[in-house]
C-alpha positions in Angstrom: -4.3 6.2 23.9 -3.2 9.8 23.9 -0.3 9.0 21.5 -2.7 7.2 19.2 -5.1 10.1 19.2 -2.3 12.6 18.4 -1.0 10.4 15.6 -4.3 9.9 14.0 -5.2 13.5 14.4 -2.0 14.4 12.5 -2.8 11.9 9.8 -6.2 13.5 9.4 -4.6 17.0 9.3 -2.3 16.1 6.4 -4.9 14.7 4.1 -3.4 14.6 0.6 -5.4 14.7 -2.6 -6.8 11.3 -3.4 -9.4 9.8 -5.7 -12.8 10.6 -4.2 -13.9 6.9 -4.2 -10.8 6.0 -2.1 -11.0 8.9 0.3 -12.9 7.0 3.0 -11.4 9.4 5.6 -13.6 12.2 4.4 -16.1 13.1 7.2 -14.7 10.4 9.5 -13.9 11.3 13.1 -10.5 9.8 13.7 -10.7 10.8 17.4 -13.8 8.6 18.1 -13.7 5.5 20.2 -14.8 3.6 17.1 -11.4 4.4 15.5 -9.2 4.2 18.6 -10.5 1.4 20.7 -10.3 -2.4 20.8 -13.3 -4.6 21.6 -11.1 -7.8 21.8 -7.8 -8.7 23.4 -4.9 -10.6 21.9 -6.1 -13.6 24.0 -9.6 -13.3 22.4 -8.0 -13.3 18.9 -5.9 -16.3 19.7 -9.0 -18.2 21.0 -10.9 -17.4 17.9 -8.0 -18.6 15.7 -7.8 -21.9 17.7 -11.5 -22.5 17.2 -11.3 -21.9 13.5 -11.0 -24.6 10.8 -9.7 -24.6 7.3 -13.3 -24.6 6.0 -14.3 -21.8 8.5 -11.4 -19.4 9.0 -11.7 -16.8 11.7 -13.7 -13.7 10.8 -13.0 -10.3 12.4 -14.9 -8.2 9.9 -15.9 -4.9 11.3 -14.2 -5.5 14.6 -12.5 -2.7 16.5 -8.9 -3.9 17.0 -6.9 -0.6 17.2 -3.8 -0.4 19.3 -3.5 -4.2 19.9 -0.2 -6.1 19.6 -0.9 -9.0 17.3 2.7 -9.5 16.3 3.8 -13.0 15.2 0.2 -14.4 14.9 -0.8 -16.7 12.0 -3.7 -14.8 10.5 -3.6 -16.5 7.1 -6.9 -16.4 5.2 -8.6 -14.4 8.0 -11.1 -11.8 7.1 -10.6 -8.3 8.5 -13.0 -6.6 6.1 -13.8 -3.1 7.3 -12.0 -3.8 10.6 -10.3 -1.1 12.6 -6.6 -1.8 13.1 -5.2 1.7 13.5 -1.8 1.7 15.1 -2.1 -2.1 15.6 1.2 -4.0 15.8 1.3 -6.9 13.3 5.1 -7.3 13.2 6.1 -10.6 11.6 2.5 -11.7 11.4 1.3 -14.1 8.7 -1.5 -12.6 6.7 -1.2 -14.7 3.5 -4.5 -14.6 1.5 -6.1 -12.5 4.3 -9.0 -10.2 3.4 -8.4 -6.6 4.4 -10.8 -4.9 2.1 -11.9 -1.5 3.4 -9.9 -2.1 6.6 -8.4 0.8 8.6 -4.7 0.3 9.2 -3.6 3.9 9.8 0.0 4.0 11.1 -0.2 0.2 11.7 3.1 -1.7 12.1 3.4 -4.6 9.6 7.2 -4.8 9.4 8.4 -8.1 8.2 4.8 -9.4 7.9 3.8 -11.8 5.2 0.8 -10.7 3.1 1.3 -12.9 0.1 -1.8 -13.0 -2.0 -3.7 -10.8 0.4 -6.6 -8.7 -0.8 -6.5 -5.0 0.2 -9.3 -3.2 -1.6 -9.8 0.4 -0.5 -7.8 -0.2 2.6 -6.7 2.9 4.5 -3.0 2.5 5.3 -1.6 6.0 5.4 1.6 6.1 7.4 1.8 2.4 7.8 5.1 0.6 8.3 5.7 -2.3 6.0 9.5 -2.4 5.9 10.6 -5.9 4.8 7.0 -7.1 4.4 6.1 -9.6 1.7 3.2 -8.6 -0.5 4.1 -10.8 -3.4 1.1 -11.4 -5.6 -1.2 -9.3 -3.4 -4.1 -7.1 -4.8 -3.5 -3.7 -3.3 -5.8 -0.8 -4.2 -5.0 0.7 -0.8 -4.1 4.3 0.2 -0.5 4.0 1.4 0.3 7.7 1.3 3.4 8.3 3.4 3.9 4.6 4.2 7.3 3.0 4.6 7.9 -0.1 2.5 11.7 -0.1 2.5 13.0 -3.5 1.3 9.4 -4.8 1.0 8.5 -7.3 -1.7 5.6 -6.5 -4.1 6.9 -8.8 -6.8 4.0 -9.6 -9.1 1.6 -7.6 -7.0 -1.4 -5.8 -8.6 -1.7 -2.2 -7.5 -3.1 -1.0 -10.8 -6.4 0.6 -11.6 -9.2 -1.8 -12.6 -10.4 -0.1 -15.8 -13.2 -2.6 -16.3 -14.9 -1.9 -13.0 -15.4 1.9 -12.4 -18.6 1.8 -10.4 -16.7 3.2 -7.4 -14.4 5.5 -9.5 -10.7 5.0 -10.2 -9.6 2.5 -7.6 -5.8 2.1 -7.6 -2.8 1.9 -5.3 -1.9 5.3 -3.8 1.8 5.5 -2.8 2.3 9.2 -2.7 5.4 10.2 -0.8 5.9 6.6 0.2 9.3 5.1 0.9 10.0 2.2 -1.4 13.8 2.2 -1.3 15.2 -1.2 -2.3 11.7 -2.6 -2.7 11.1 -5.5 -5.1 8.4 -4.4 -7.6 9.5 -6.7 -10.4 6.6 -7.6 -12.7 4.2 -5.6 -10.5 1.2 -3.9 -12.1 1.6 -0.2 -11.2 -0.6 1.1 -14.0 -2.1 4.5 -13.1 -0.8 4.2 -9.6 0.0 7.4 -7.7 3.7 7.4 -6.9 4.2 11.2 -6.8 7.2 12.2 -4.7 7.8 8.5 -3.7 11.3 7.3 -3.0 12.2 4.3 -5.1 15.9 4.4 -4.8 17.6 1.1 -5.8 14.1 -0.4 -6.2 13.7 -3.4 -8.6 11.2 -2.3 -11.2 12.2 -4.9 -13.9 9.2 -5.8 -16.0 6.8 -3.6 -14.0 3.8 -2.0 -15.7 3.9 1.7 -15.1 1.4 2.7 -17.8 -0.1 6.0 -17.0 1.5 6.0 -13.5 1.9 9.3 -11.7 5.6 9.6 -11.0 6.1 13.3 -10.8 8.9 14.2 -8.4 9.6 10.5 -7.7 13.2 9.4 -7.0 14.3 6.4 -9.0 18.0 6.8 -8.5 19.8 3.5 -8.8 16.6 1.7 -9.6 16.5 -1.3 -12.0 14.0 -0.6 -14.9 14.8 -3.3 -17.4 11.7 -4.0 -19.5 9.6 -1.7 -17.3 6.8 -0.1 -19.3 6.5 3.7 -18.9 3.8 4.3 -21.5 1.9 7.5 -20.7 3.6 7.9 -17.3 4.0 11.3 -15.8 7.7 11.7 -15.3 7.8 15.3 -14.5 11.0 16.1 -12.4 11.6 12.4 -11.9 15.1 11.4 -10.8 16.8 8.7 -12.8 20.5 9.1 -11.8 22.4 5.9 -11.9 19.3 3.9 -12.8 20.1 0.6 -14.4 18.5 -0.7 -17.7 17.3 2.6 -19.0 18.1 1.5 -22.5 16.0 -1.6 -22.0 13.0 0.2 -20.5 9.9 0.4 -22.7 8.5 3.7 -23.9 10.7 5.6 -21.4 11.9 8.1 -24.0 8.3 8.8 -25.2 7.2 9.4 -21.6 10.1 11.7 -21.0 9.5 13.6 -24.2 6.0 14.3 -23.1 7.4 16.3 -20.1 9.7 18.4 -22.2 8.4 21.8 -23.3 7.9 22.4 -27.0 10.8 24.7 -28.1 8.4 26.3 -30.6 
């Protein structure tokens, strides 16, 4: 418990600029029992899953499940809406089509988990571990600041801002300072996503939409960018050494020219 408290206190201490609508951590006491405790055990979770049916999947909405080890469980289609899963272990768990809207997963461990088609609206996932996870086709407007997604798959995932629904402000994926080395982001919607200072070395960005994305200080060394669209992206100080398909990227030159000072 002390380790969890220290870790979450550190997360709170390093709050990084975010869209106000997504900054659910504002005025939240991360040291409270509500954020640190679990009201169920793994056995309780397994019993609820066993009692569920295809028509009535298990529902853990709003539950306190922080610090549990739920690794390897099949949680497909389960609702964790607004649940607390801080520092929870979900290694290798199956969360396909799961609902994680407004869930708290600070520093959670989802390495090698499957989240294909999952829904993560306004989820708080700062410092989470998703190395090797599969988020193909998922809808991710989550705060993944400082998260690790090395070798993860986000192929066809939608992390982009929903410009038609702004009642809550600019909701989009936030991956500031995240580790996405060797990640598969092919055909992903990354429009207006915050990728400032993110590491995308050798990442697959072929066909990705990066319209208006914030990539200042990002490292795309060795990344594949064939047919990726950089329209209006902020590429200030971005690294593109040994990137592949630069000549096939869309609007890359225009985006780079926007960063160059006017000689006059």
